[in-house]
N, C-alpha and C positions, 0 to 999 in steps of 0.2 A: 476500808478506805484505800486499800493497796492499789486499786486501779484509778483512783482519783488524784488529779494534780492539785496540790494545795500551794497557794502563794501567801506569804506573810508580807503585808505592805505597811511600812512605817514612815509617815511623814516626819521630818526632823528639822529643827532649827536651833542651833547652839545647844546641843545635848551631849557634848563631849564627855561629861562625867558619867553619864548613865547608859548611853546607847550600846556600848559593848556588852554590858550586863543583860540588856533586853534581848540582843541578838543571841547571846549564849543561852539564855533561858528558853527561847523559842527553839533553838537547835536541840535542846534536851527533850522537850515535849512533842516536837514535830520534826524528827530527824530527817525525814525525806522531803520536807517542804523547802521551796525556794524562798529565801528571805531577801526582800528588797528594802533598801533604805533610800528615800528620796531626800536629798539635802536641799533645803530651801534657802540658799545663799547664807549659810552659816559663816560666822567670822572666827570660829574656833576650829578645833580639829575633829569635828564630828565625823566627817567623811573618812578620815584616816582611821579613827577608832572603829567605825563600823566595818570598814574593809578588812581591817586586821582581825576582827572577830569572826569574819567569814560571810558577811552579807554582800549582796550585789548592790553596789552604790551607784545611784544616778542623781542627776541634778535637775531641779526645776527653777527657772529664772524668775517667773512671776511670783511675787511675794504673797504669802497667805496660805493657810492650810487648805482652804477650799480649792485653790488653784493646784495644789499638790495632789489632792485626792482626785480631781478631774483628770490630771495627767496619768496617775497610777491606774485608774480605771480604764483609760484608753489604751495604755501601753501593754499591760500585763495580761497574759492569757492563762487561765486556770479554771478548774471546776469549782474550787472553794477558795474564798478570799478571807484572810484573817487580818483585820486592821487594828493597830494599836499605836499609841503614842510612844515616843522614845525616852520618856522620863522615868521609867521603872516604877510607876505608881500602880499599875494594874496587876492583877493576879494571873500571871501568864500560865501557871500550872492548871488553871481551869479551862484552858483553850480546848482540849479534847472534849470536855463536857459541853461546851457551846457548839462544837461541830456535831457531836452526837445528837443534841437537841435539834439542830438544823436538819440532819439526815433522817432521824427517826420520825419526825413530824412533818416532813415535806415543806419546810419553811424556806423563806428567801432571805430573812435577816434575823439574827439573834443578837441582842444587846447584852453586854456584860453590865448589869445594873450595879453601881458602886455602893458598897456598904463599908464605911470607913472603919478601920481598925486602929487608927491613930488620929487624935484630935488635930494634929498638924497637917493632916492630909488635905483638908478643905480649909480655905480661908473663909471667914464668916460670911463675907459678901458673896463669895461663890456659892456657898451652901444655900443661902436664902434666895439668891438669884436663880439658881437651878430649880429650886422648889416652886418659885413663882412662875417661871417660864414654862416649866413642865405642866403645872396646873392649868395654865392658859391653853396649852395645846390639848390637854385632857378634856377641857370644857368644850372647845370648838370642834374637836374631832371625835369626841365620845369614845375614849379608849382609856383603860386603867393603867396608863403608863406611869412609871416611877422615876426613870432617869433618862430624860430625852437627850442630855448633853454628853453622855458617855462616849468616849472615843475608842472603846474596846468592843469590837463588833465582828461578827462572822456573816459573810454574804454568799449567796449562790451566784453562779455565773450570770443567770438571767436577770438578777437584780442589778448587778454591776454594769452589764452591757446595755441596760435600758434606763439607767438613771440619768435624768436630764440635769446634770450639775450646772448650777447658775452662780452660786455664792463663791466668794473669793477668800473669805477668812474663816474665823471660828464659827460662823453660822452654818458650816457644812453639816454638822450633826443634826441641827434643826431641820435642814432641808432633807437629809436622808430619812429622818423619822416621819416628817409630814408627808413626804412622797409615798412612803409605805402606807400610812394611814389613809390618805386621800384616795389612793388607788386600791385600797383593801388588799394589799399584798400580805400574805401570811408571815407573821413575825412573832417573836416572843422575847422575854427577858429572862436572864439567869443571874441570880445574885452572885456577885464576886467581891472579894475583899479589895479595898482601896487603901494604898499605903502613902505615907509622906514621901516627898521627893528626897533624893540623896542630899546630904549636907553640901551646900555650896551651889546647888542647882536652883534656878529661879523660874517660876511660872511665866509664860509669855502672855497669858490671858489677863486683860485689863478688866476689872470688875465693872466699871461704869461704861467705858468706851465700847468694849466688846458686848457687854450686856445690852446696851442700847442698839447695837447693830443686830444682835440676835432678836430683840423685840421687833425691830423694823422688819426683819426677815419673816417673823411669824405673821405680822400684819399683812405683808405682801403675799405670803402664801395663802392666807385666809381669803384675801381678795381674789387670787388666782383660782383656788380650789373650791371655795365656797362663796362665789360672787353674789348669789341671791341673799344669803345670810348677811354678808358684809354690807351690801347696799340697802338691804331692808333695815338694818340698824341705823344707817345714816338717814334713811327716809323717816324712820321713827323719831330720830332726834330733831330733824327739821319740822316734822308734824307737831311735836310737843312745843317747840319754840314758837311756831306760828300761832298755836292756840294761846300761849302765854301772852303774846303780843297783841293778838287780835280779839280775844274775848272781851277785854275792857272796852274796846272800840265798839264791838257789836252790842254790848250791854247799854252803852250810852246811846247808840242809834235806836235801840228798841224803846228806850225811855223818852227820848226827845225828838226822834226822827231826824237828827242832825249827826254829821260826822265832823266834829271840830278838829280832830287829830287825823287829818287826811294822810299825811306822810306815814304815820304809823299803820294805817290800814293798808297802804300800798306795800309797806315792808312785810306785813303779815301775809299778804297775798303772794308776794314774791317768794317768801320762804316756803309757803305751801306748794307753790309750783315746783320748787327745788325738790321737795319731798316726793312729789309725783314722778318727776323726772328720774330721781335716784331709784325709785322702785322699778320703773320700766327698764332702766339700765341694768339693774340686777337680773330681771327676767331674760333680757337679751343675752347678757354675758353668761348666764347659767346654761342657756342652750348651747352656746359656743363651747363652754367648759365640758359639757357632756360629750360633745363630738370629739373634743381633744382627748378626753378620757378613753373613749372607744378606740381611737387610733393608737393611743399608748398601750392599751390592753392587747390589741392585735399584735403589736410589735413585741410586747412582753411574751406572748404565747408562742412566738417563733423559737424560743429557747426552751430546752428541756432542763428539768431539775437533775442534779447529780444523783446517781444511784449507787448504793453501797455495793 
């Protein structure tokens, strides 16, 4: 790795109690890396603590982790990027192992899959929410993923510089993962320990508010990346509803030759038309999605993987 430039990028918001320890831990395991801390409008002394520990401190005015990551990816030039949170919950000592996995297997992203060593590390809602959301992505993108929401990751330059960041908040990990899966970018997971926050430090993630935003991001990305599947499911729902409403009307017509419930028949026909339209929308958007994937792939191939 001596010829490779490594950058550690840490988005931060009110992590005065822990950020210095995170920076110092990274300096121990990656002594030649440049360590960047992006302060996202903290109201405490996060910036001062990070700067005193030896980090390069910058500021991002737009609030939200996704906005910070977008800015970091745009600003920083390196061959290998290591991303971590500033809350001292990740097993930073495993960073060289993640980098080795990236280089040895020609990967573009390695996720530090969290394995809790302290029951206080995960709130119950976070644990179940992560499992449910990760399972949803597993199903729709057919990948044996275990921890979609981990913020401890290693990236290649070509991943960072071709990632179309859209999300503004904690949905960023979802977008990073789905982008890799949808584009079939080589990635892997490495098990890492996950610790409880330092005493007095508080998680910024809201179980329900951010969980709903992450779910909405997953639905949006399925629509964007798998439009035929998405709109086919909608068409199927309309088709079944149309049959449920229309079959009794059709049965009555076959028996009596009359349609006494004419509004119901019109409703069933309208819903069936919606089913057909949804299916055709899926086919059209699927063609557009494939063209977009091809352009994204060509842009991605303009960058070379780091070589040891």
